[in-house]
Short mmCIF file of the C-alpha atoms (twelve columns), coordinates in Angstrom:
data_MODEL
# 
_entry.id   MODEL 
# 
loop_
_atom_site.group_PDB 
_atom_site.id 
_atom_site.type_symbol 
_atom_site.label_atom_id 
_atom_site.label_alt_id 
_atom_site.label_comp_id 
_atom_site.label_asym_id 
_atom_site.label_seq_id 
_atom_site.Cartn_x 
_atom_site.Cartn_y 
_atom_site.Cartn_z 
_atom_site.pdbx_PDB_model_num 
ATOM 1   C CA . UNK A 1   10.072  1.029   1.750   1 
ATOM 2   C CA . UNK A 2   9.962   0.077   5.406   1 
ATOM 3   C CA . UNK A 3   6.358   -0.694  4.676   1 
ATOM 4   C CA . UNK A 4   4.058   -0.933  1.752   1 
ATOM 5   C CA . UNK A 5   0.394   -0.808  1.357   1 
ATOM 6   C CA . UNK A 6   -2.059  1.938   0.567   1 
ATOM 7   C CA . UNK A 7   -4.410  3.626   3.103   1 
ATOM 8   C CA . UNK A 8   -4.307  6.053   6.087   1 
ATOM 9   C CA . UNK A 9   -5.720  8.987   7.986   1 
ATOM 10  C CA . UNK A 10  -4.968  12.617  8.774   1 
ATOM 11  C CA . UNK A 11  -3.365  13.603  12.056  1 
ATOM 12  C CA . UNK A 12  -5.009  16.052  14.434  1 
ATOM 13  C CA . UNK A 13  -3.844  18.508  17.034  1 
ATOM 14  C CA . UNK A 14  -3.961  15.659  19.518  1 
ATOM 15  C CA . UNK A 15  -0.846  14.221  17.883  1 
ATOM 16  C CA . UNK A 16  1.296   17.013  19.253  1 
ATOM 17  C CA . UNK A 17  3.476   16.999  22.294  1 
ATOM 18  C CA . UNK A 18  4.157   20.376  23.897  1 
ATOM 19  C CA . UNK A 19  7.015   22.115  25.611  1 
ATOM 20  C CA . UNK A 20  6.768   24.002  28.917  1 
ATOM 21  C CA . UNK A 21  5.467   27.083  27.095  1 
ATOM 22  C CA . UNK A 22  2.702   25.110  25.365  1 
ATOM 23  C CA . UNK A 23  4.350   25.331  21.955  1 
ATOM 24  C CA . UNK A 24  4.055   22.052  19.950  1 
ATOM 25  C CA . UNK A 25  7.264   20.068  19.649  1 
ATOM 26  C CA . UNK A 26  8.204   17.252  17.306  1 
ATOM 27  C CA . UNK A 27  9.567   13.894  18.398  1 
ATOM 28  C CA . UNK A 28  13.267  13.901  17.418  1 
ATOM 29  C CA . UNK A 29  15.001  11.181  15.475  1 
ATOM 30  C CA . UNK A 30  17.619  9.402   17.654  1 
ATOM 31  C CA . UNK A 31  21.197  10.616  17.334  1 
ATOM 32  C CA . UNK A 32  22.673  10.560  13.820  1 
ATOM 33  C CA . UNK A 33  26.362  10.683  12.911  1 
ATOM 34  C CA . UNK A 34  28.381  11.908  9.904   1 
ATOM 35  C CA . UNK A 35  26.853  15.393  10.035  1 
ATOM 36  C CA . UNK A 36  23.388  14.030  9.249   1 
ATOM 37  C CA . UNK A 37  20.280  15.925  10.326  1 
ATOM 38  C CA . UNK A 38  16.588  15.009  10.439  1 
ATOM 39  C CA . UNK A 39  13.492  17.111  9.831   1 
ATOM 40  C CA . UNK A 40  9.921   16.559  8.607   1 
ATOM 41  C CA . UNK A 41  9.389   15.780  4.944   1 
ATOM 42  C CA . UNK A 42  7.768   18.470  2.796   1 
ATOM 43  C CA . UNK A 43  6.152   18.426  -0.612  1 
ATOM 44  C CA . UNK A 44  9.320   20.023  -1.989  1 
ATOM 45  C CA . UNK A 45  11.238  16.861  -1.033  1 
ATOM 46  C CA . UNK A 46  9.195   14.563  -3.262  1 
ATOM 47  C CA . UNK A 47  11.409  14.706  -6.393  1 
ATOM 48  C CA . UNK A 48  14.467  13.865  -4.257  1 
ATOM 49  C CA . UNK A 49  12.504  11.122  -2.467  1 
ATOM 50  C CA . UNK A 50  11.544  9.609   -5.814  1 
ATOM 51  C CA . UNK A 51  15.216  9.651   -6.863  1 
ATOM 52  C CA . UNK A 52  16.174  7.938   -3.601  1 
ATOM 53  C CA . UNK A 53  13.609  5.167   -4.208  1 
ATOM 54  C CA . UNK A 54  14.824  4.723   -7.779  1 
ATOM 55  C CA . UNK A 55  18.423  4.411   -6.590  1 
ATOM 56  C CA . UNK A 56  17.395  1.767   -4.032  1 
ATOM 57  C CA . UNK A 57  15.162  -0.306  -6.307  1 
ATOM 58  C CA . UNK A 58  17.887  -2.432  -7.964  1 
ATOM 59  C CA . UNK A 59  18.929  -3.628  -4.509  1 
ATOM 60  C CA . UNK A 60  15.574  -3.797  -2.731  1 
ATOM 61  C CA . UNK A 61  13.497  -5.311  -5.566  1 
ATOM 62  C CA . UNK A 62  10.089  -3.977  -4.519  1 
ATOM 63  C CA . UNK A 63  8.746   -3.959  -8.069  1 
ATOM 64  C CA . UNK A 64  7.483   -0.413  -7.450  1 
ATOM 65  C CA . UNK A 65  8.617   2.666   -9.348  1 
ATOM 66  C CA . UNK A 66  7.190   5.851   -7.860  1 
ATOM 67  C CA . UNK A 67  7.690   9.312   -9.283  1 
ATOM 68  C CA . UNK A 68  7.142   12.594  -7.420  1 
ATOM 69  C CA . UNK A 69  3.503   12.773  -8.526  1 
ATOM 70  C CA . UNK A 70  2.852   9.259   -7.187  1 
ATOM 71  C CA . UNK A 71  4.369   10.207  -3.836  1 
ATOM 72  C CA . UNK A 72  2.281   13.388  -3.759  1 
ATOM 73  C CA . UNK A 73  -0.890  11.321  -4.150  1 
ATOM 74  C CA . UNK A 74  0.213   8.977   -1.383  1 
ATOM 75  C CA . UNK A 75  1.665   11.404  1.152   1 
ATOM 76  C CA . UNK A 76  0.348   14.924  0.408   1 
ATOM 77  C CA . UNK A 77  -3.379  14.901  0.994   1 
ATOM 78  C CA . UNK A 78  -6.013  15.381  3.676   1 
ATOM 79  C CA . UNK A 79  -5.260  11.968  5.209   1 
ATOM 80  C CA . UNK A 80  -1.539  12.294  5.970   1 
ATOM 81  C CA . UNK A 81  0.092   14.820  8.320   1 
ATOM 82  C CA . UNK A 82  3.627   15.097  6.938   1 
ATOM 83  C CA . UNK A 83  4.939   17.596  9.535   1 
ATOM 84  C CA . UNK A 84  4.297   15.207  12.427  1 
ATOM 85  C CA . UNK A 85  4.298   11.763  10.842  1 
ATOM 86  C CA . UNK A 86  7.349   11.911  8.551   1 
ATOM 87  C CA . UNK A 87  11.066  12.468  8.709   1 
ATOM 88  C CA . UNK A 88  13.736  13.250  6.127   1 
ATOM 89  C CA . UNK A 89  17.396  12.572  6.877   1 
ATOM 90  C CA . UNK A 90  19.771  14.922  5.059   1 
ATOM 91  C CA . UNK A 91  23.520  14.932  4.550   1 
ATOM 92  C CA . UNK A 92  25.640  17.975  5.322   1 
ATOM 93  C CA . UNK A 93  25.198  19.212  1.746   1 
ATOM 94  C CA . UNK A 94  21.401  18.945  2.012   1 
ATOM 95  C CA . UNK A 95  21.065  15.758  -0.038  1 
ATOM 96  C CA . UNK A 96  18.169  13.541  1.009   1 
ATOM 97  C CA . UNK A 97  19.573  10.194  2.167   1 
ATOM 98  C CA . UNK A 98  16.692  8.688   4.173   1 
ATOM 99  C CA . UNK A 99  12.926  9.001   4.553   1 
ATOM 100 C CA . UNK A 100 10.365  7.603   6.995   1 
ATOM 101 C CA . UNK A 101 6.587   7.955   7.299   1 
ATOM 102 C CA . UNK A 102 4.111   6.666   9.884   1 
ATOM 103 C CA . UNK A 103 0.580   6.115   8.581   1 
ATOM 104 C CA . UNK A 104 -2.480  5.322   10.692  1 
ATOM 105 C CA . UNK A 105 -5.071  3.208   8.921   1 
ATOM 106 C CA . UNK A 106 -8.667  4.218   9.455   1 
ATOM 107 C CA . UNK A 107 -11.704 1.983   9.337   1 
ATOM 108 C CA . UNK A 108 -10.493 -0.380  12.047  1 
ATOM 109 C CA . UNK A 109 -12.028 -3.777  12.648  1 
ATOM 110 C CA . UNK A 110 -10.363 -6.054  15.226  1 
ATOM 111 C CA . UNK A 111 -7.188  -4.035  15.621  1 
ATOM 112 C CA . UNK A 112 -5.616  -0.729  14.622  1 
ATOM 113 C CA . UNK A 113 -2.906  -0.999  12.004  1 
ATOM 114 C CA . UNK A 114 -0.140  1.592   11.677  1 
ATOM 115 C CA . UNK A 115 2.093   1.366   8.613   1 
ATOM 116 C CA . UNK A 116 5.781   2.220   8.923   1 
ATOM 117 C CA . UNK A 117 7.265   3.231   5.567   1 
ATOM 118 C CA . UNK A 118 10.760  4.366   4.720   1 
ATOM 119 C CA . UNK A 119 13.974  3.888   2.805   1 
ATOM 120 C CA . UNK A 120 17.675  4.715   3.101   1 
ATOM 121 C CA . UNK A 121 19.771  5.524   0.037   1 
ATOM 122 C CA . UNK A 122 21.965  2.480   -0.723  1 
ATOM 123 C CA . UNK A 123 25.096  4.639   -0.674  1 
ATOM 124 C CA . UNK A 124 24.368  5.636   2.921   1 
ATOM 125 C CA . UNK A 125 23.447  2.274   4.407   1 
ATOM 126 C CA . UNK A 126 25.449  0.754   7.234   1 
ATOM 127 C CA . UNK A 127 25.692  4.059   9.157   1 
ATOM 128 C CA . UNK A 128 22.771  3.572   11.538  1 
ATOM 129 C CA . UNK A 129 20.263  5.698   9.598   1 
ATOM 130 C CA . UNK A 130 17.735  2.910   9.152   1 
ATOM 131 C CA . UNK A 131 17.971  1.927   12.816  1 
ATOM 132 C CA . UNK A 132 17.474  5.549   13.920  1 
ATOM 133 C CA . UNK A 133 14.472  6.016   11.638  1 
ATOM 134 C CA . UNK A 134 12.891  2.757   12.778  1 
ATOM 135 C CA . UNK A 135 13.360  3.767   16.427  1 
ATOM 136 C CA . UNK A 136 11.592  7.050   15.663  1 
ATOM 137 C CA . UNK A 137 8.802   5.231   13.830  1 
ATOM 138 C CA . UNK A 138 8.244   2.827   16.715  1 
ATOM 139 C CA . UNK A 139 7.868   5.652   19.192  1 
ATOM 140 C CA . UNK A 140 5.695   7.698   16.844  1 
ATOM 141 C CA . UNK A 141 3.637   4.685   15.847  1 
ATOM 142 C CA . UNK A 142 2.797   3.945   19.487  1 
ATOM 143 C CA . UNK A 143 1.780   7.578   19.961  1 
ATOM 144 C CA . UNK A 144 -0.457  7.403   16.902  1 
ATOM 145 C CA . UNK A 145 -2.066  4.216   18.192  1 
ATOM 146 C CA . UNK A 146 -2.777  5.758   21.599  1 
ATOM 147 C CA . UNK A 147 -4.181  8.827   19.881  1 
ATOM 148 C CA . UNK A 148 -6.466  7.120   17.378  1 
ATOM 149 C CA . UNK A 149 -7.640  3.783   18.805  1 
ATOM 150 C CA . UNK A 150 -6.344  3.082   22.298  1 
ATOM 151 C CA . UNK A 151 -9.388  0.862   22.909  1 
ATOM 152 C CA . UNK A 152 -8.067  -1.726  20.423  1 
ATOM 153 C CA . UNK A 153 -4.810  -3.665  20.129  1 
ATOM 154 C CA . UNK A 154 -2.422  -1.898  17.777  1 
ATOM 155 C CA . UNK A 155 -0.270  -3.491  15.103  1 
ATOM 156 C CA . UNK A 156 2.786   -1.658  13.809  1 
ATOM 157 C CA . UNK A 157 3.591   -3.181  10.427  1 
ATOM 158 C CA . UNK A 158 6.704   -3.161  8.256   1 
ATOM 159 C CA . UNK A 159 6.979   -4.745  4.809   1 
ATOM 160 C CA . UNK A 160 10.225  -6.448  3.835   1 
ATOM 161 C CA . UNK A 161 10.998  -7.149  0.182   1 
ATOM 162 C CA . UNK A 162 13.468  -9.721  -1.211  1 
ATOM 163 C CA . UNK A 163 16.527  -7.452  -1.232  1 
ATOM 164 C CA . UNK A 164 15.983  -5.985  2.240   1 
ATOM 165 C CA . UNK A 165 18.021  -8.368  4.372   1 
ATOM 166 C CA . UNK A 166 19.321  -5.580  6.613   1 
ATOM 167 C CA . UNK A 167 15.800  -4.330  7.271   1 
ATOM 168 C CA . UNK A 168 14.660  -7.847  8.143   1 
ATOM 169 C CA . UNK A 169 17.428  -8.046  10.744  1 
ATOM 170 C CA . UNK A 170 16.437  -4.631  12.132  1 
ATOM 171 C CA . UNK A 171 12.757  -5.445  12.583  1 
ATOM 172 C CA . UNK A 172 13.531  -8.869  14.013  1 
ATOM 173 C CA . UNK A 173 15.748  -7.277  16.669  1 
ATOM 174 C CA . UNK A 174 13.018  -4.705  17.343  1 
ATOM 175 C CA . UNK A 175 10.550  -7.424  18.306  1 
ATOM 176 C CA . UNK A 176 8.601   -7.772  15.079  1 
ATOM 177 C CA . UNK A 177 7.292   -11.144 13.921  1 
ATOM 178 C CA . UNK A 178 6.842   -12.288 10.313  1 
ATOM 179 C CA . UNK A 179 3.076   -12.383 9.984   1 
ATOM 180 C CA . UNK A 180 1.980   -12.632 6.346   1 
ATOM 181 C CA . UNK A 181 3.396   -13.350 2.906   1 
ATOM 182 C CA . UNK A 182 2.142   -11.461 -0.160  1 
ATOM 183 C CA . UNK A 183 2.999   -12.611 -3.673  1 
ATOM 184 C CA . UNK A 184 3.433   -10.277 -6.633  1 
ATOM 185 C CA . UNK A 185 2.081   -12.175 -9.634  1 
ATOM 186 C CA . UNK A 186 2.236   -11.427 -13.357 1 
ATOM 187 C CA . UNK A 187 1.158   -12.892 -16.679 1 
ATOM 188 C CA . UNK A 188 1.610   -11.765 -20.292 1 
ATOM 189 C CA . UNK A 189 -1.498  -10.438 -22.001 1 
ATOM 190 C CA . UNK A 190 -1.320  -13.028 -24.762 1 
ATOM 191 C CA . UNK A 191 -3.208  -16.271 -25.374 1 
ATOM 192 C CA . UNK A 192 -6.071  -15.083 -23.196 1 
ATOM 193 C CA . UNK A 193 -9.067  -17.343 -22.602 1 
ATOM 194 C CA . UNK A 194 -12.583 -16.380 -23.584 1 
ATOM 195 C CA . UNK A 195 -14.682 -14.685 -20.929 1 
ATOM 196 C CA . UNK A 196 -16.776 -17.427 -19.356 1 
ATOM 197 C CA . UNK A 197 -20.515 -16.834 -19.246 1 
ATOM 198 C CA . UNK A 198 -21.986 -16.835 -15.735 1 
ATOM 199 C CA . UNK A 199 -25.778 -17.250 -15.592 1 
ATOM 200 C CA . UNK A 200 -27.490 -14.262 -14.031 1 
ATOM 201 C CA . UNK A 201 -24.363 -12.105 -14.090 1 
ATOM 202 C CA . UNK A 202 -23.766 -9.071  -16.305 1 
ATOM 203 C CA . UNK A 203 -20.211 -7.798  -16.797 1 
ATOM 204 C CA . UNK A 204 -20.007 -4.037  -17.288 1 
ATOM 205 C CA . UNK A 205 -17.292 -1.360  -17.280 1 
ATOM 206 C CA . UNK A 206 -16.774 0.641   -14.100 1 
ATOM 207 C CA . UNK A 207 -19.131 3.642   -13.984 1 
ATOM 208 C CA . UNK A 208 -18.397 6.736   -11.843 1 
ATOM 209 C CA . UNK A 209 -21.989 6.883   -10.598 1 
ATOM 210 C CA . UNK A 210 -21.465 3.466   -9.011  1 
ATOM 211 C CA . UNK A 211 -18.279 4.464   -7.191  1 
ATOM 212 C CA . UNK A 212 -19.757 4.476   -3.700  1 
ATOM 213 C CA . UNK A 213 -21.550 1.197   -4.390  1 
ATOM 214 C CA . UNK A 214 -18.226 -0.347  -5.388  1 
ATOM 215 C CA . UNK A 215 -16.598 1.048   -2.237  1 
ATOM 216 C CA . UNK A 216 -19.285 -0.528  -0.064  1 
ATOM 217 C CA . UNK A 217 -18.978 -3.816  -1.933  1 
ATOM 218 C CA . UNK A 218 -15.206 -3.763  -1.368  1 
ATOM 219 C CA . UNK A 219 -15.661 -3.189  2.366   1 
ATOM 220 C CA . UNK A 220 -18.123 -6.078  2.566   1 
ATOM 221 C CA . UNK A 221 -16.037 -8.446  0.418   1 
ATOM 222 C CA . UNK A 222 -12.909 -7.985  2.548   1 
ATOM 223 C CA . UNK A 223 -14.484 -8.303  5.991   1 
ATOM 224 C CA . UNK A 224 -12.903 -11.753 6.437   1 
ATOM 225 C CA . UNK A 225 -9.457  -10.834 5.049   1 
ATOM 226 C CA . UNK A 226 -6.355  -10.403 7.182   1 
ATOM 227 C CA . UNK A 227 -5.505  -6.781  7.953   1 
ATOM 228 C CA . UNK A 228 -8.362  -5.302  5.940   1 
ATOM 229 C CA . UNK A 229 -9.933  -2.026  6.987   1 
ATOM 230 C CA . UNK A 230 -13.107 -0.179  6.123   1 
ATOM 231 C CA . UNK A 231 -12.538 2.471   3.479   1 
ATOM 232 C CA . UNK A 232 -14.512 5.654   3.968   1 
ATOM 233 C CA . UNK A 233 -15.305 7.823   0.962   1 
ATOM 234 C CA . UNK A 234 -12.311 10.118  1.482   1 
ATOM 235 C CA . UNK A 235 -9.728  7.323   1.719   1 
ATOM 236 C CA . UNK A 236 -11.370 5.433   -1.153  1 
ATOM 237 C CA . UNK A 237 -11.036 8.387   -3.486  1 
ATOM 238 C CA . UNK A 238 -7.560  9.373   -2.269  1 
ATOM 239 C CA . UNK A 239 -5.927  5.976   -2.769  1 
ATOM 240 C CA . UNK A 240 -8.160  4.047   -5.117  1 
ATOM 241 C CA . UNK A 241 -10.577 5.456   -7.703  1 
ATOM 242 C CA . UNK A 242 -9.248  9.016   -7.416  1 
ATOM 243 C CA . UNK A 243 -5.668  8.118   -8.339  1 
ATOM 244 C CA . UNK A 244 -4.131  9.205   -11.644 1 
ATOM 245 C CA . UNK A 245 -3.246  5.586   -12.381 1 
ATOM 246 C CA . UNK A 246 -6.837  4.337   -12.093 1 
ATOM 247 C CA . UNK A 247 -8.221  3.200   -15.445 1 
ATOM 248 C CA . UNK A 248 -12.042 2.983   -15.300 1 
ATOM 249 C CA . UNK A 249 -12.178 1.799   -18.913 1 
ATOM 250 C CA . UNK A 250 -10.056 -1.242  -18.011 1 
ATOM 251 C CA . UNK A 251 -12.037 -2.004  -14.850 1 
ATOM 252 C CA . UNK A 252 -14.944 -4.439  -14.676 1 
ATOM 253 C CA . UNK A 253 -18.065 -4.702  -12.537 1 
ATOM 254 C CA . UNK A 254 -20.064 -7.899  -12.119 1 
ATOM 255 C CA . UNK A 255 -23.748 -7.099  -11.647 1 
ATOM 256 C CA . UNK A 256 -26.354 -9.435  -10.194 1 
ATOM 257 C CA . UNK A 257 -29.933 -8.157  -10.393 1 
ATOM 258 C CA . UNK A 258 -28.493 -4.765  -11.283 1 
ATOM 259 C CA . UNK A 259 -26.295 -4.484  -8.164  1 
ATOM 260 C CA . UNK A 260 -22.513 -4.795  -7.804  1 
ATOM 261 C CA . UNK A 261 -21.612 -8.303  -6.672  1 
ATOM 262 C CA . UNK A 262 -17.981 -8.276  -7.834  1 
ATOM 263 C CA . UNK A 263 -15.387 -5.905  -9.227  1 
ATOM 264 C CA . UNK A 264 -11.894 -5.634  -10.704 1 
ATOM 265 C CA . UNK A 265 -10.267 -2.195  -10.537 1 
ATOM 266 C CA . UNK A 266 -7.323  -1.711  -12.894 1 
ATOM 267 C CA . UNK A 267 -4.406  0.718   -12.725 1 
ATOM 268 C CA . UNK A 268 -1.610  1.666   -15.134 1 
ATOM 269 C CA . UNK A 269 1.376   3.350   -13.462 1 
ATOM 270 C CA . UNK A 270 3.276   5.617   -15.824 1 
ATOM 271 C CA . UNK A 271 6.438   5.503   -13.701 1 
ATOM 272 C CA . UNK A 272 6.460   1.690   -13.921 1 
ATOM 273 C CA . UNK A 273 6.083   1.884   -17.694 1 
ATOM 274 C CA . UNK A 274 9.017   4.296   -17.991 1 
ATOM 275 C CA . UNK A 275 11.209  2.181   -15.723 1 
ATOM 276 C CA . UNK A 276 10.469  -1.220  -17.264 1 
ATOM 277 C CA . UNK A 277 9.575   -0.398  -20.859 1 
ATOM 278 C CA . UNK A 278 6.415   -2.485  -20.422 1 
ATOM 279 C CA . UNK A 279 2.903   -1.233  -19.809 1 
ATOM 280 C CA . UNK A 280 1.203   -3.281  -17.132 1 
ATOM 281 C CA . UNK A 281 -2.484  -3.471  -16.283 1 
ATOM 282 C CA . UNK A 282 -2.317  -3.827  -12.505 1 
ATOM 283 C CA . UNK A 283 -5.413  -5.407  -10.988 1 
ATOM 284 C CA . UNK A 284 -5.371  -3.460  -7.748  1 
ATOM 285 C CA . UNK A 285 -8.667  -4.352  -6.092  1 
ATOM 286 C CA . UNK A 286 -10.613 -7.548  -6.798  1 
ATOM 287 C CA . UNK A 287 -13.498 -8.883  -4.813  1 
ATOM 288 C CA . UNK A 288 -16.777 -10.793 -4.831  1 
ATOM 289 C CA . UNK A 289 -19.488 -10.500 -2.200  1 
ATOM 290 C CA . UNK A 290 -19.638 -13.560 0.011   1 
ATOM 291 C CA . UNK A 291 -23.192 -14.465 -1.064  1 
ATOM 292 C CA . UNK A 292 -22.130 -14.466 -4.727  1 
ATOM 293 C CA . UNK A 293 -18.999 -16.611 -4.373  1 
ATOM 294 C CA . UNK A 294 -18.636 -20.023 -5.937  1 
ATOM 295 C CA . UNK A 295 -20.352 -19.084 -9.207  1 
ATOM 296 C CA . UNK A 296 -17.275 -18.214 -11.295 1 
ATOM 297 C CA . UNK A 297 -17.809 -14.449 -11.037 1 
ATOM 298 C CA . UNK A 298 -14.190 -13.704 -10.109 1 
ATOM 299 C CA . UNK A 299 -12.797 -15.676 -13.063 1 
ATOM 300 C CA . UNK A 300 -15.164 -14.022 -15.515 1 
ATOM 301 C CA . UNK A 301 -14.468 -10.480 -14.269 1 
ATOM 302 C CA . UNK A 302 -10.691 -11.025 -14.229 1 
ATOM 303 C CA . UNK A 303 -10.606 -12.427 -17.765 1 
ATOM 304 C CA . UNK A 304 -12.753 -9.508  -18.955 1 
ATOM 305 C CA . UNK A 305 -10.292 -7.080  -17.346 1 
ATOM 306 C CA . UNK A 306 -7.339  -8.912  -18.932 1 
ATOM 307 C CA . UNK A 307 -8.952  -8.660  -22.352 1 
ATOM 308 C CA . UNK A 308 -9.622  -4.943  -21.822 1 
ATOM 309 C CA . UNK A 309 -5.973  -4.410  -20.884 1 
ATOM 310 C CA . UNK A 310 -4.747  -6.303  -23.935 1 
ATOM 311 C CA . UNK A 311 -7.057  -4.319  -26.218 1 
ATOM 312 C CA . UNK A 312 -5.652  -1.079  -24.746 1 
ATOM 313 C CA . UNK A 313 -2.090  -2.117  -25.615 1 
ATOM 314 C CA . UNK A 314 -0.893  -3.298  -22.209 1 
ATOM 315 C CA . UNK A 315 1.886   -5.888  -22.295 1 
ATOM 316 C CA . UNK A 316 1.349   -7.660  -18.979 1 
ATOM 317 C CA . UNK A 317 -1.088  -7.906  -16.105 1 
ATOM 318 C CA . UNK A 318 -0.062  -7.900  -12.451 1 
ATOM 319 C CA . UNK A 319 -1.597  -8.211  -9.011  1 
ATOM 320 C CA . UNK A 320 -0.653  -8.831  -5.398  1 
ATOM 321 C CA . UNK A 321 -2.253  -11.500 -3.223  1 
ATOM 322 C CA . UNK A 322 -2.065  -12.779 0.322   1 
ATOM 323 C CA . UNK A 323 -0.785  -16.328 -0.143  1 
ATOM 324 C CA . UNK A 324 -3.157  -17.423 2.652   1 
ATOM 325 C CA . UNK A 325 -6.161  -15.575 1.247   1 
ATOM 326 C CA . UNK A 326 -9.233  -17.313 2.717   1 
ATOM 327 C CA . UNK A 327 -11.099 -17.353 -0.612  1 
ATOM 328 C CA . UNK A 328 -8.407  -19.392 -2.384  1 
ATOM 329 C CA . UNK A 329 -7.478  -16.447 -4.620  1 
ATOM 330 C CA . UNK A 330 -3.824  -17.497 -4.917  1 
ATOM 331 C CA . UNK A 331 -4.791  -20.752 -6.633  1 
ATOM 332 C CA . UNK A 332 -7.372  -19.000 -8.815  1 
ATOM 333 C CA . UNK A 333 -4.788  -16.558 -10.143 1 
ATOM 334 C CA . UNK A 334 -2.404  -19.393 -10.911 1 
ATOM 335 C CA . UNK A 335 -5.134  -21.149 -12.897 1 
ATOM 336 C CA . UNK A 336 -5.663  -17.928 -14.849 1 
ATOM 337 C CA . UNK A 337 -2.005  -17.872 -15.899 1 
ATOM 338 C CA . UNK A 338 -0.448  -15.641 -13.241 1 
ATOM 339 C CA . UNK A 339 2.916   -16.689 -11.787 1 
ATOM 340 C CA . UNK A 340 4.653   -15.388 -8.613  1 
ATOM 341 C CA . UNK A 341 7.657   -13.153 -9.264  1 
ATOM 342 C CA . UNK A 342 8.506   -11.948 -5.724  1 
ATOM 343 C CA . UNK A 343 7.158   -12.193 -2.198  1 
ATOM 344 C CA . UNK A 344 6.744   -9.367  0.286   1 
ATOM 345 C CA . UNK A 345 6.738   -10.330 3.958   1 
ATOM 346 C CA . UNK A 346 4.707   -8.285  6.403   1 
ATOM 347 C CA . UNK A 347 6.235   -8.068  9.870   1 
ATOM 348 C CA . UNK A 348 4.197   -6.821  12.821  1 
ATOM 349 C CA . UNK A 349 4.684   -5.702  16.407  1 
ATOM 350 C CA . UNK A 350 1.734   -5.461  18.785  1 
ATOM 351 C CA . UNK A 351 0.757   -2.492  20.930  1 
ATOM 352 C CA . UNK A 352 -1.608  -3.391  23.779  1 
ATOM 353 C CA . UNK A 353 -5.039  -1.838  24.099  1 
ATOM 354 C CA . UNK A 354 -5.483  0.664   26.892  1 
ATOM 355 C CA . UNK A 355 -6.540  -0.938  30.177  1 
# 
């Protein structure tokens, strides 16, 4: 996609522009050729969008395999306004050949991040579709920033995967700068170490009644991480513990004096399993409260989650990490047997705060 990542916010009436009669209008996509037309995405487009992503994956190498249900969880909810913040590009016969979505991240800290996601079918690349969609996203992204958090600097972000050389050239020309490198890491769920004992720490499975406590621990643990945002209860449920892929029985909480001090939340994506033939336990969110760091809690919780995944029949474990993570997580994962398999580069363009 033009961007990756998981979080956002619902648009409001303030996102609209209006014509002379006061009727809301939608920002058009710049001129398209070859009989192509653009319109907002709808829920009915999701199967075709999933097919487009599957067709592009061999070239783009994102490591993600999303079916229509996955896209529905990500785009069709109370936090995303598809009519105003998405576009579908269609060929003359109605076939979906390009998609783009603009997503405003809530829970801002030092800046306001707006994710630009999208993809063009590989058979339709080289015709200016990607450039037109990116131009639309830039304009819409700046509108979203002015609407939601004009008091802060804005950062429009695009993720570029290994096979996306054309996209890298597009964002570079559009004034984006490579800002961060994120490694996808994997390890087989064989020859696992024993769970190390940590004095004063109890490892326990995730429990639904602790969900909000885990959310608050996550917000606190990631305060010092690049690009992190506060997750409110709605966003937390929509994109984390409320997802179909979330596996509470494979997730681990580290308790100190009965309170959550660390956590590993595990996901199993059915579409990935179908596409690869391997079932992966994806460690999606991992964190330890600052006051509890340096005691071996992260290692113990991760190994416990790996053992739970192996016992459930998973073949591999995976995770994604900022290679400049301030806690040294990249090195920790390597010591636990994870190896990098691809790197995603996050590119960003700044929008100034309002004067």
